[in-house]
C-alpha positions as CSV (number, residue, x, y, z in Angstrom):
1,M,-18.3,15.0,-96.5
2,A,-17.2,17.3,-93.8
3,G,-19.7,19.5,-92.1
4,V,-22.8,19.2,-90.1
5,G,-23.3,15.7,-88.7
6,D,-20.4,13.6,-89.7
7,D,-18.8,11.6,-86.9
8,S,-15.9,14.0,-86.3
9,E,-18.3,17.0,-86.3
10,R,-20.8,15.2,-84.0
11,S,-18.1,14.5,-81.4
12,K,-17.0,18.1,-81.4
13,A,-20.6,19.3,-80.9
14,D,-21.7,16.6,-78.5
15,D,-22.4,17.6,-75.0
16,G,-23.0,14.1,-73.8
17,D,-25.6,12.7,-71.5
18,V,-27.0,15.4,-69.1
19,A,-26.2,13.2,-66.1
20,G,-22.5,13.2,-67.1
21,T,-22.0,16.2,-69.3
22,R,-18.6,16.0,-71.0
23,R,-18.1,19.8,-71.3
24,R,-19.7,22.8,-69.8
25,I,-22.5,24.4,-71.9
26,E,-21.6,28.0,-72.5
27,D,-24.8,29.0,-74.4
28,P,-27.3,30.3,-71.8
29,L,-30.3,29.4,-74.1
30,T,-29.1,25.8,-74.5
31,Y,-28.5,25.6,-70.8
32,T,-32.1,26.9,-70.2
33,I,-33.6,24.3,-72.6
34,I,-31.7,21.4,-71.1
35,G,-32.7,22.5,-67.6
36,A,-36.4,22.6,-68.6
37,A,-36.0,19.1,-70.2
38,Q,-34.4,17.8,-67.1
39,K,-37.3,19.0,-65.0
40,V,-39.8,17.3,-67.3
41,H,-37.8,14.1,-67.3
42,R,-37.5,14.1,-63.5
43,A,-41.3,14.6,-63.2
44,L,-42.5,12.1,-65.9
45,G,-39.6,9.6,-66.2
46,P,-39.3,7.4,-69.3
47,G,-42.1,5.5,-70.9
48,F,-44.5,8.0,-72.5
49,V,-44.9,8.8,-76.1
50,E,-43.0,11.8,-77.7
51,S,-46.1,14.0,-77.8
52,T,-46.5,13.8,-74.0
53,Y,-43.0,15.1,-73.5
54,Q,-43.5,17.8,-76.1
55,K,-46.6,19.1,-74.3
56,A,-44.8,19.0,-70.9
57,L,-41.7,20.8,-72.3
58,S,-43.9,23.4,-74.0
59,K,-45.5,24.2,-70.6
60,E,-42.1,24.4,-69.0
61,L,-40.8,26.8,-71.7
62,V,-43.9,29.0,-71.2
63,N,-43.3,29.0,-67.4
64,R,-39.7,30.1,-68.1
65,K,-40.8,32.7,-70.6
66,V,-38.8,31.2,-73.4
67,P,-40.2,32.0,-76.9
68,F,-40.7,29.0,-79.1
69,A,-42.7,27.7,-82.0
70,A,-44.1,24.1,-81.9
71,Q,-43.7,22.2,-85.2
72,P,-43.1,25.2,-87.5
73,E,-43.0,24.3,-91.2
74,Y,-39.9,24.7,-93.2
75,E,-39.3,24.2,-96.9
76,V,-36.6,21.8,-98.2
77,F,-34.8,23.0,-101.4
78,Y,-32.7,21.3,-103.9
79,E,-31.0,23.5,-106.5
80,G,-33.7,26.2,-106.0
81,L,-36.6,23.8,-106.2
82,C,-38.8,23.3,-103.2
83,C,-38.9,19.5,-102.8
84,G,-41.0,19.3,-99.7
85,T,-41.5,20.5,-96.2
86,Y,-40.6,19.3,-92.7
87,R,-41.6,20.2,-89.2
88,P,-39.1,20.0,-86.4
89,D,-40.6,19.4,-82.9
90,M,-39.7,22.9,-81.7
91,V,-37.7,26.0,-82.7
92,I,-36.6,28.2,-79.9
93,C,-35.9,31.9,-80.3
94,D,-35.7,31.4,-84.1
95,R,-32.2,30.0,-83.7
96,L,-32.3,26.5,-82.1
97,V,-34.0,23.4,-83.4
98,V,-35.2,21.0,-80.7
99,E,-35.9,17.4,-81.7
100,L,-37.5,15.2,-79.2
101,K,-37.3,11.4,-78.9
102,A,-38.8,8.8,-76.6
103,V,-36.7,5.8,-77.4
104,S,-34.6,3.5,-75.2
105,N,-31.4,4.9,-76.8
106,L,-30.5,7.4,-79.5
107,A,-29.5,5.8,-82.8
108,G,-27.8,7.1,-86.0
109,E,-31.0,7.9,-87.7
110,H,-32.0,10.3,-84.9
111,F,-28.8,12.2,-85.5
112,A,-29.3,12.1,-89.2
113,Q,-32.8,13.5,-88.9
114,T,-31.7,16.3,-86.6
115,I,-28.7,17.2,-88.9
116,S,-31.1,17.3,-91.9
117,Y,-33.3,19.7,-90.0
118,L,-30.3,22.0,-89.3
119,K,-29.3,21.9,-93.0
120,A,-32.7,22.7,-94.3
121,S,-33.5,25.4,-91.7
122,G,-30.1,27.1,-91.8
123,L,-30.4,27.6,-88.1
124,P,-27.1,27.5,-86.1
125,L,-27.9,25.0,-83.3
126,A,-30.0,21.9,-82.5
127,L,-30.6,19.9,-79.4
128,L,-31.6,16.2,-79.7
129,L,-33.3,15.3,-76.5
130,N,-34.3,11.7,-75.6
131,F,-36.8,11.2,-72.8
132,G,-37.1,7.4,-73.3
133,A,-33.9,6.5,-71.4
134,P,-33.6,6.2,-67.6
135,S,-31.5,9.5,-67.7
136,L,-32.3,12.3,-70.1
137,Q,-30.0,12.0,-73.2
138,C,-29.0,15.3,-74.7
139,R,-26.9,16.0,-77.7
140,R,-26.0,19.5,-79.0
141,L,-25.3,19.8,-82.7
142,E,-24.0,22.8,-84.6
143,N,-24.6,23.9,-88.2
144,R,-21.1,24.8,-89.0
145,N,-21.6,25.1,-92.7
146,N,-24.9,27.0,-92.5
147,M,-26.0,24.8,-95.5
148,N,-29.3,26.7,-96.4
149,P,-29.4,30.1,-94.8
150,Q,-31.8,31.5,-97.3
151,N,-34.5,28.9,-96.4
152,P,-37.5,30.9,-95.0
153,K,-39.9,29.6,-92.5
154,I,-43.4,29.3,-94.0
155,P,-45.8,31.6,-92.2
């Protein structure tokens, strides 16, 4: 299935490891978030649990005056039926999903989870950030099919 998250799409949207970014990031918001994550990773290094990095990144986003919601709840629909809810780690400016990991290396299931969040939310972009590796790992994913644009955030 072509669209968000298949290997060909992932390679087109993938910005690579921050230490050796493969292409220049043109989106100022994405650039700001990655810069904040780099600062957190430089200060804390790998080895902590995900919630530690989420709290530190939240503080850094507040310091940079970047509006965000921590773990907002979204509904997941199938043929008009609400089948459940999910909570991404962060949503920035109501347009960017941020999924945080603290693992030694990103795996396929981390990409699949982030891609599912994009589909369910209908948001256009996601950053998958891994603080568990010696260098911050960052992947930028795009929702090219805008799979579920009518999906509202639950207040």
